[in-house]
C-alpha positions in Angstrom: 65.5 102.9 110.6 68.4 100.5 110.2 67.4 96.9 109.7 69.3 94.7 112.3 70.1 91.1 111.6 69.0 88.5 114.0 72.1 86.8 115.4 72.6 83.2 114.4 72.6 82.1 118.1 69.1 83.7 118.6 67.8 82.2 115.3 69.1 78.7 116.4 67.4 79.0 119.8 64.1 80.2 118.4 64.2 77.5 115.8 65.0 74.9 118.4 61.9 76.0 120.4 59.7 75.1 117.4 57.4 78.1 117.8 54.0 77.4 116.3 51.8 80.0 114.7 49.2 79.9 117.6 51.7 79.7 120.5 51.5 82.0 123.4 55.1 82.8 124.5 56.7 84.7 127.4 60.2 86.1 126.7 62.2 86.9 129.9 64.8 89.6 129.3 63.9 90.8 125.8 66.9 93.2 125.7 67.5 94.5 122.2 64.5 92.7 120.7 66.2 90.1 118.5 64.4 87.2 120.1 61.1 89.0 120.1 61.5 89.7 116.3 62.4 86.1 115.6 59.5 84.7 117.7 56.9 87.1 116.4 57.9 86.3 112.8 56.7 82.7 113.4 53.4 83.7 115.1 50.0 84.2 113.3 47.3 84.0 115.9 49.6 83.5 118.8 51.1 86.2 121.0 54.4 87.1 122.6 54.6 88.8 126.0 58.2 90.2 126.4 59.5 91.5 129.7 62.7 93.1 130.8 63.8 94.9 134.0 65.6 97.5 131.9 63.8 100.5 130.5 66.3 100.7 127.6 65.7 97.0 126.8 62.0 97.5 126.6 62.4 100.7 124.5 64.8 98.9 122.1 62.4 95.9 121.7 59.4 98.2 121.1 61.3 100.2 118.4 62.8 97.1 116.7 59.4 95.3 116.7 57.0 98.2 116.3 55.0 96.4 113.6 54.3 93.5 115.9 53.4 95.8 118.8 51.0 97.7 116.4 49.5 94.4 115.2 48.8 93.2 118.7 51.0 90.2 118.4 53.6 91.6 120.8 53.2 93.2 124.3 56.4 94.5 125.9 56.6 95.5 129.6 59.3 96.7 132.0 58.9 94.3 134.9 60.9 91.8 136.8 59.8 88.2 136.5 59.3 88.0 140.3 56.7 90.7 140.1 54.9 89.5 137.0 51.2 89.5 138.0 49.5 89.8 134.7 47.0 87.1 133.7 49.3 85.1 131.5 47.9 81.7 132.1 48.0 80.2 128.6 51.7 79.9 127.9 53.0 77.2 125.5 56.6 78.3 125.8 58.9 80.5 127.9 62.1 81.8 126.3 65.1 83.3 128.0 68.6 83.9 126.5 71.5 84.9 128.7 69.2 85.5 131.7 71.4 84.5 134.7 68.6 84.4 137.3 68.1 80.7 136.9 71.7 79.7 137.9 73.1 82.5 140.0 70.6 82.6 142.9 67.5 80.9 144.4 64.7 81.4 141.9 62.0 79.1 143.4 59.4 81.8 143.4 60.0 82.7 139.7 60.0 79.0 138.7 56.7 78.5 140.7 55.2 81.4 138.8 56.2 79.9 135.5 54.9 76.5 136.5 51.5 78.1 137.2 51.4 79.8 133.8 52.8 77.2 131.5 50.2 74.8 130.0 50.6 71.1 130.4 52.9 70.0 127.6 54.4 73.5 127.5 58.1 74.2 128.1 60.6 76.7 129.5 63.7 77.2 127.3 66.8 78.7 128.9 69.7 79.4 126.6 73.1 80.7 127.5 75.9 82.0 125.3 79.0 80.3 126.7 81.9 82.7 127.3 83.6 80.7 129.9 83.4 77.0 129.1 84.5 76.0 132.6 81.2 77.5 134.0 79.0 75.3 131.8 78.6 72.3 134.1 77.7 74.6 137.1 75.2 76.7 134.9 73.5 73.6 133.6 73.4 71.9 137.0 71.9 74.9 138.8 69.4 75.8 136.1 68.3 72.2 135.7 67.9 71.8 139.5 65.8 75.0 139.7 63.4 73.8 137.0 63.3 70.2 138.3 62.5 71.4 141.9 59.8 73.6 140.4 58.0 70.6 138.9 59.4 70.6 135.3 60.9 67.6 133.5 64.4 68.7 132.5 66.6 67.9 129.5 69.8 69.6 128.6 70.6 70.8 125.1 74.1 71.6 123.9 74.9 73.3 120.7 78.6 73.4 119.8 78.6 76.2 117.3 77.8 78.9 118.0 78.7 78.2 121.7 75.2 78.1 123.1 73.9 75.7 125.7 70.4 75.3 127.0 68.2 73.7 129.5 64.6 72.8 128.7 61.9 72.2 131.3 58.7 70.5 130.1 55.5 70.6 132.1 
């Protein structure tokens, strides 16, 4: 198997989240598994539950992170956030990178679901790779409003290089 590097933008986002060894984390949109690999590398007794709507994203994450799946540190499922009905009620952190849901449409139900599952003091971290800088204000405004309306305290993070911006909602 070819070892794939974790992109700098993903490493930066995961480092920013300050994942602790005992954290319970939900990753929304695990895609190729780079985020899952970076998060699982920081966990000891904690766990990551990674979801993606795409069968290929789930398969790629499972292959890339097979050692974490085998150890029980990582669970990967093909499911949409809106239909997530598993008993994940102990989340310290939620991670999403380039998941447009939070700024392209109404996501009140998804945010309410997250609010129910994130522990007090926990946080939702939404990161976006900026391809069109003129969209940044709208992205940040909409994602911030969605989290705020769902009961999260919101702060905006901007990282200049690589071009990644983020919104953090704390419970």
